[in-house]
C-alpha positions as CSV (number, residue, x, y, z in Angstrom):
1,M,84.8,144.6,130.0
2,K,87.4,142.8,132.2
3,T,85.4,139.5,131.7
4,I,85.5,140.0,127.9
5,I,89.3,140.7,127.9
6,L,90.0,137.7,130.1
7,S,87.9,135.5,127.8
8,L,89.8,136.8,124.7
9,L,93.2,136.1,126.5
10,L,92.1,132.6,127.4
11,G,91.0,132.0,123.8
12,V,94.5,133.1,122.6
13,L,96.2,130.8,125.1
14,A,94.0,127.9,124.1
15,V,95.3,128.0,120.5
16,P,98.2,125.6,120.2
17,A,101.5,127.1,119.0
18,F,104.8,125.3,118.7
19,A,107.8,127.3,119.6
20,A,110.7,127.3,117.2
21,D,112.9,125.1,119.4
22,D,109.9,122.7,119.8
23,E,110.0,122.2,116.0
24,K,113.7,121.0,116.2
25,D,114.3,117.9,114.1
26,F,110.9,118.0,112.4
27,K,111.0,117.6,108.7
28,P,108.3,118.7,106.3
29,L,106.4,115.9,104.4
30,F,104.5,118.4,102.3
31,N,106.3,121.2,100.6
32,G,103.2,123.5,100.2
33,K,103.8,123.7,96.4
34,D,103.1,120.3,94.8
35,L,102.7,116.6,95.5
36,T,106.4,115.8,95.7
37,G,106.8,113.0,98.2
38,W,103.3,111.6,97.7
39,H,101.6,109.3,95.2
40,P,98.0,108.2,94.6
41,R,97.1,104.8,96.1
42,R,95.3,103.8,93.0
43,D,96.5,105.3,89.7
44,N,93.4,104.2,87.9
45,T,91.1,106.1,90.2
46,H,90.0,109.7,89.9
47,N,92.6,111.8,91.7
48,V,91.5,115.3,92.6
49,W,94.3,116.1,95.2
50,K,95.8,119.5,94.4
51,V,97.7,122.3,96.1
52,E,96.1,125.7,96.7
53,D,97.9,128.5,98.6
54,G,100.1,126.1,100.5
55,V,97.2,123.7,101.4
56,L,96.8,120.1,100.2
57,V,93.1,119.9,99.1
58,N,91.0,116.9,98.1
59,D,88.0,118.7,96.6
60,L,85.6,115.8,96.1
61,K,82.0,116.6,95.3
62,P,79.1,114.8,97.0
63,G,78.8,111.3,95.5
64,E,82.2,111.5,93.8
65,H,85.0,109.0,94.6
66,G,88.7,109.7,94.6
67,T,91.8,108.0,95.9
68,D,94.0,108.0,98.9
69,L,97.3,109.9,98.9
70,V,100.2,107.9,100.2
71,G,103.6,109.2,101.4
72,D,106.7,107.9,99.7
73,T,108.7,107.3,102.9
74,K,108.1,104.7,105.6
75,F,108.5,105.3,109.4
76,W,108.5,103.3,112.6
77,N,108.7,105.4,115.8
78,F,107.8,109.1,115.2
79,T,105.9,112.2,116.2
80,V,103.9,113.7,113.3
81,R,102.2,117.1,113.3
82,Y,99.6,118.3,110.9
83,E,96.6,120.5,110.5
84,Y,93.3,119.6,108.8
85,K,90.0,121.1,108.0
86,V,86.9,119.1,107.0
87,P,83.5,120.3,105.8
88,A,80.3,119.3,107.6
89,D,79.5,115.6,107.1
90,S,82.7,114.9,105.0
91,N,84.8,111.9,105.9
92,S,88.6,111.4,105.7
93,G,91.4,110.0,107.8
94,F,95.1,110.3,108.6
95,Y,96.8,106.9,108.6
96,L,99.8,106.1,110.8
97,R,102.2,103.7,109.2
98,G,99.4,103.2,106.6
99,R,97.5,101.0,109.0
100,Q,95.9,102.8,111.9
101,E,93.5,105.7,111.1
102,I,93.0,108.9,113.1
103,Q,89.5,109.7,112.0
104,V,88.8,112.9,110.2
105,L,85.0,113.5,110.1
106,G,82.9,116.7,109.7
107,D,80.8,115.9,112.8
108,W,81.7,119.2,114.6
109,K,78.1,120.4,114.8
110,K,77.3,117.3,116.9
111,G,80.6,117.5,118.8
112,E,80.5,114.2,120.7
113,P,83.4,111.7,121.1
114,T,82.6,108.3,119.4
115,K,84.7,105.4,118.1
116,T,84.0,106.4,114.6
117,G,83.9,110.2,115.1
118,D,86.5,112.9,114.5
119,G,89.7,112.3,116.4
120,A,89.0,108.6,117.1
121,I,91.4,105.8,116.5
122,Y,88.9,104.6,114.0
123,N,86.4,102.0,115.3
124,F,88.9,101.1,118.1
125,K,88.8,104.0,120.6
126,A,86.8,107.2,121.0
127,P,88.8,110.3,121.9
128,D,88.8,111.0,125.6
129,V,87.4,114.4,124.9
130,Y,85.9,116.0,121.8
131,A,88.7,118.5,121.0
132,S,88.0,119.4,117.3
133,D,87.1,122.9,116.2
134,R,83.4,123.3,116.6
135,E,83.0,125.7,113.8
136,G,84.7,123.6,111.1
137,G,88.0,125.5,111.2
138,W,91.5,124.3,111.2
139,N,92.6,121.6,113.7
140,T,96.1,121.1,114.9
141,V,97.2,117.5,115.6
142,E,100.2,115.9,117.1
143,A,100.4,112.1,117.0
144,T,103.2,110.0,118.5
145,V,103.7,106.3,117.8
146,I,106.2,104.2,119.7
147,G,105.9,100.5,119.1
148,N,102.2,99.7,119.4
149,K,101.3,102.8,121.5
150,I,99.6,105.8,120.1
151,T,99.3,109.2,121.8
152,V,97.3,112.0,120.1
153,T,96.7,115.6,120.9
154,I,94.2,117.8,119.1
155,N,94.1,121.5,119.5
156,G,96.2,121.3,122.6
157,K,94.0,118.6,124.3
158,K,95.2,115.0,124.7
159,V,92.6,112.7,123.3
160,H,94.6,109.4,123.3
161,D,97.4,108.7,125.8
162,G,99.6,105.7,125.1
163,V,96.8,103.6,123.7
164,V,97.9,100.1,122.8
165,C,96.7,99.3,119.3
166,D,98.3,96.2,117.8
167,H,96.0,95.7,114.7
168,A,95.0,97.6,111.6
169,T,91.8,99.6,111.8
170,G,90.4,99.2,108.3
171,S,91.3,100.3,104.7
172,E,94.9,99.7,105.6
173,L,97.7,99.4,103.1
174,D,98.8,96.1,104.7
175,R,98.7,94.3,108.1
176,N,102.5,94.0,108.6
177,M,102.2,95.5,112.1
178,D,105.9,94.8,112.9
179,Q,107.2,96.9,109.9
180,P,107.6,100.6,109.2
181,G,104.9,102.1,107.0
182,P,104.0,105.4,105.3
183,F,101.5,108.0,106.2
184,F,98.5,108.2,104.0
185,L,95.5,110.6,103.7
186,Q,92.2,109.1,103.0
187,G,90.7,110.6,99.8
188,D,87.8,108.5,98.6
189,H,85.1,109.6,101.1
190,G,84.8,113.4,100.8
191,A,86.4,116.8,100.7
192,V,89.2,117.6,103.1
193,S,92.2,119.9,103.4
194,F,95.6,119.3,105.1
195,R,98.6,121.6,105.7
196,N,101.9,121.8,107.7
197,I,102.5,118.1,107.7
198,R,105.9,117.3,109.3
199,V,107.5,114.5,111.2
200,K,110.3,113.8,113.7
201,E,111.7,110.3,113.7
202,L,112.2,108.8,117.2
203,P,114.7,106.2,118.3
204,K,113.8,102.6,117.7
205,E,113.0,100.6,120.8
């Protein structure tokens, strides 16, 4: 019984939770009600992004193609926090400055870190550890970008630590690496859900 209780306590402690003071200066990018602050990357493409119960949902069916969802505001140095959930074998991504993709992939049944797998800086660097939820549940992410350095934590585990990445990783909005850029959510590869997207701007170097 003691072992069971200890395991439960450790499980609770492993769930990342940001204290109220730790959320200071973070501003919401998604209001939980509608798509205010976001726009489809391609207006002439099927757009199935919608809001359900405070969650931003891209409900693509197998074989169906949609469009990416781009934020209206550009950022340079920042810390962004968000949560995502992805079905098995589905494919999406969270783009920093619209150029560098933190991969979102439903590979949690396999659960191995790869350069194109969940949590990777896409096709550039595998996560140091596979930290994504292994049951396909919600994942909590914090990504900090300062200059050309990227640090990412998933579910309380650091998977990228000050990684220098000075080029776009594919499907980018542009290659103006010295300019601020928006976040965007990849929406043309498969179903995915996001929630609690917020950002804190950091001082310029």
